[in-house]
N, C-alpha and C positions, 0 to 999 in steps of 0.2 A: 191313403195316401202312400208312397216308397221311402225305404229308408235314407233315412240321409247318411251322408257317406261322412267317413272320419278321416282328416287330414295327413297323409300317409308320415308324413316326417316330425308332424309332432306328435304322431300318436307314442315316436320311436322318445322321443325328450322329455314330455310329462308325465309325470305322474299327479294324479289327483288324493289327495291328504284324510282324513276320517272327517277333518272342518272344512272340507269342500274347497279349500286351497288348493293350487298348482302348482307343483314343485318338481325341481332342477336342475342339472347340476352343473356348475359355473365353466364358462369353457374358459380357455387358457392354462390348461392346465396339462396339458399331454406332452411337450415336448419344447426347447426351445425355454428350458427356465433358469439357463445362469444367470440372466443381466435381469431378471425381475428380484425383486427386494424378497427378503422370508416375511417381511410383513405382509406385501401382496398378496406371496401365494399362499399367507395361512388366509387369509379373507377369499382366497378363489377355492379353500377345501367348504368352505362352508356351503348347505343348500341354498339355493335362490326358491325365490316366489313369486310366481308372477304377480303384479300392482294390480290395486283394480281395477286403474285406469282399463289396462288390455282383459281383465274379465270376458268382458261381452265377446270381442274376438275369440277369445280361447274358447268359449264356452258353444261361440259359433263351429270351430271346427273339428272340437272333440264336445260330439255331443251326447255319447254316451259312456266317457267320461266321469 
């Protein structure tokens, strides 16, 4: 059976943690931050984790991650 291809966009955006979860950087913090509240910007600083409902789909996109 041939090798499975990883989704190129997902490769760049997600990384596997030691516990098996997928982490990503939250969007919306690169520019135009003046009108965003400090509370919102603080929450955008945190690392995001893929929810359990999307894990099957993400595992298909990243078979070797």
